[in-house]
C-alpha positions as CSV (number, residue, x, y, z in Angstrom):
1,M,-30.7,9.6,-3.1
2,L,-27.3,10.3,-4.1
3,G,-26.4,11.8,-1.0
4,A,-27.8,8.6,1.2
5,A,-24.8,6.5,-1.9
6,L,-22.5,9.7,-1.4
7,V,-22.6,9.3,3.1
8,A,-22.3,5.5,2.6
9,G,-19.3,5.4,0.7
10,A,-17.6,8.6,3.1
11,V,-18.2,5.5,6.0
12,L,-16.9,3.3,4.1
13,G,-13.8,4.7,3.8
14,C,-13.3,5.4,7.7
15,A,-14.1,1.7,8.1
16,R,-11.4,0.7,5.4
17,D,-8.7,3.2,6.6
18,E,-9.3,1.6,11.0
19,G,-9.1,-1.9,9.7
20,E,-5.4,-0.8,8.8
21,R,-3.0,-2.3,11.6
22,I,-0.3,-0.6,12.8
23,A,2.5,-1.5,14.7
24,S,4.9,-0.1,16.9
25,M,8.6,-1.8,16.2
26,G,11.2,-2.1,18.1
27,G,9.9,-1.6,21.9
28,A,9.1,-4.5,24.1
29,R,7.2,-6.3,23.0
30,S,8.0,-6.5,19.4
31,A,9.0,-8.0,16.8
32,C,11.8,-6.2,16.5
33,K,14.5,-5.5,19.2
34,L,15.8,-1.8,18.1
35,P,17.7,1.5,20.0
36,V,15.1,2.5,17.9
37,T,10.8,2.4,17.8
38,F,8.5,3.1,14.6
39,E,5.6,2.9,12.5
40,V,4.2,0.3,9.8
41,G,0.5,-0.4,8.5
42,G,0.1,-3.8,7.5
43,P,-1.0,-6.0,6.4
44,W,2.4,-6.8,7.7
45,K,4.2,-10.7,9.4
46,A,7.6,-10.9,11.3
47,K,10.1,-13.0,8.5
48,P,12.3,-15.7,10.9
49,L,15.9,-14.3,11.3
50,E,17.3,-17.6,10.9
51,S,15.7,-17.0,6.7
52,I,18.3,-14.3,6.4
53,D,21.2,-14.8,4.7
54,S,21.4,-19.1,4.8
55,G,21.3,-19.0,8.5
56,T,23.5,-17.2,9.6
57,K,22.4,-13.3,11.9
58,K,24.8,-11.1,9.6
59,W,25.5,-8.5,7.0
60,F,29.6,-7.7,7.1
61,H,29.7,-6.6,10.7
62,F,26.2,-5.1,11.5
63,S,23.5,-8.0,13.4
64,H,20.0,-8.4,12.1
65,A,17.6,-7.6,14.7
66,C,14.0,-7.9,12.2
67,K,12.7,-8.5,9.2
68,L,9.7,-7.3,8.0
69,E,7.4,-7.9,5.0
70,L,5.0,-5.9,4.5
71,G,2.2,-6.1,2.1
72,A,0.4,-8.7,-0.1
73,G,1.5,-10.7,-3.7
74,K,2.4,-7.6,-6.0
75,E,1.8,-5.4,-3.7
76,T,5.0,-6.8,-0.9
77,V,7.9,-4.6,0.9
78,E,10.5,-5.9,2.6
79,L,12.2,-4.3,5.4
80,T,15.4,-4.9,7.1
81,A,17.2,-3.2,10.1
82,D,20.1,-4.3,11.1
83,V,22.5,-3.0,14.8
84,D,26.4,-1.6,13.5
85,D,28.8,-3.7,15.7
86,L,31.1,-2.0,15.3
87,K,28.7,1.0,17.3
88,G,29.5,3.6,14.4
89,N,29.1,7.3,14.7
90,N,29.3,9.0,11.7
91,P,25.5,8.1,9.5
92,R,27.4,8.2,6.0
93,E,30.3,5.7,6.2
94,V,27.9,3.5,8.8
95,L,25.6,3.7,4.8
96,G,28.2,3.4,3.3
97,G,29.8,-0.1,5.0
98,H,26.6,-2.1,5.6
99,D,26.3,-1.0,1.5
100,G,29.4,-2.5,0.9
101,E,30.9,0.8,-0.2
102,H,34.2,-1.6,0.1
103,I,34.0,-3.8,-1.7
104,S,34.5,-4.3,-5.3
105,S,31.3,-4.5,-7.8
106,H,29.3,-2.2,-5.3
107,G,27.6,-0.2,-7.4
108,E,28.1,-1.9,-10.4
109,Y,24.1,-2.8,-11.2
110,T,22.9,0.5,-8.9
111,H,21.6,4.2,-10.8
112,E,19.7,6.6,-9.4
113,Q,21.1,7.2,-6.3
114,H,20.5,10.1,-4.7
115,V,22.4,10.3,-1.1
116,N,21.9,13.1,2.1
117,E,24.8,13.2,4.3
118,S,23.0,15.2,6.9
119,A,20.2,14.0,8.0
120,T,18.1,14.1,11.4
121,V,15.5,11.8,12.1
122,A,14.4,11.0,15.5
123,E,16.7,14.2,16.6
124,Q,19.5,11.9,16.6
125,P,22.6,12.2,13.4
126,A,21.6,9.9,10.2
127,A,22.2,9.7,6.3
128,E,19.5,8.0,3.5
129,M,20.2,6.7,0.6
130,D,18.3,5.5,-2.6
131,Y,18.8,3.3,-6.0
132,R,17.3,1.4,-8.6
133,I,19.1,-1.9,-8.1
134,D,18.6,-2.9,-12.2
135,P,20.3,-6.8,-12.4
136,P,21.0,-8.4,-15.3
137,A,18.7,-10.9,-18.1
138,E,14.8,-11.4,-16.8
139,I,14.9,-10.0,-13.5
140,P,13.3,-6.4,-12.8
141,D,14.5,-4.0,-11.2
142,I,15.2,-3.5,-7.3
143,W,13.5,-0.5,-5.7
144,V,15.8,0.5,-2.1
145,R,16.2,2.8,0.6
146,K,17.8,3.7,3.2
147,L,18.3,4.9,6.1
148,A,20.8,5.3,8.6
149,V,20.3,6.5,12.6
150,V,22.9,6.5,14.9
151,A,21.4,5.8,18.3
152,P,22.2,6.6,22.0
153,K,21.7,2.7,22.4
154,G,23.4,1.8,18.8
155,T,23.8,3.1,15.3
156,I,20.6,1.2,13.3
157,V,20.2,0.6,10.1
158,V,16.6,0.4,8.0
159,E,16.7,-0.5,4.0
160,V,13.2,-0.7,2.6
161,Q,12.6,-2.1,-1.0
162,S,11.0,-4.5,-3.6
163,N,11.4,-5.8,-7.2
164,D,6.9,-5.4,-8.2
165,P,6.0,-3.2,-10.3
166,G,4.6,0.2,-8.8
167,G,7.6,-0.9,-6.2
168,K,9.3,2.9,-6.4
169,E,6.6,4.5,-4.5
170,R,5.6,1.9,-2.0
171,T,8.7,2.4,-1.0
172,R,9.5,5.8,-1.2
173,Q,5.7,5.0,1.0
174,V,6.8,3.0,4.2
175,Y,9.9,4.4,4.0
176,D,8.9,7.8,4.8
177,R,6.3,6.5,7.8
178,V,9.8,4.5,9.3
179,K,11.3,7.4,9.7
180,S,8.9,10.4,9.9
181,S,7.5,8.1,12.5
182,M,11.1,7.3,14.0
183,R,11.2,8.0,17.7
184,V,14.1,6.8,20.6
185,A,14.1,3.9,22.4
186,S,13.7,4.3,26.3
């Protein structure tokens, strides 16, 4: 009896794993048009780019290319991918430009910041950054992870963030999947 229950549990566990919707972003039929491709797990939904920044499609000198909401309810993580319009080839500088390093209030509420300036992702030069934003008042902490990758068809910055309880671990999981599955688009 115990053996049958264990086998049934194993079968149900496998069925749940197979049910995760994995999608490749960045390809020809993707919700995101990018110079790279990467995988995200479900549930996920693309958010209209028009909803970003009150109708604009720009952030400093970056064009928004993709905005995804991953997970559901209190397990929601937001992923944004932006393309560097200046076509920078130094991933650390591109990452700093995306993060607003040259504006006066940069880092005002940022804590626990870690930067990896010499990463390689998808066999391309890359830089990584992760930190916690501790806003004033009753706003929850925001966990952020960013990756800048210099690809032949354009440099991108992928940002993964969450302000839900447990957001630090969820942003790390989504970020790790994106990073490990990233390939240069052909």
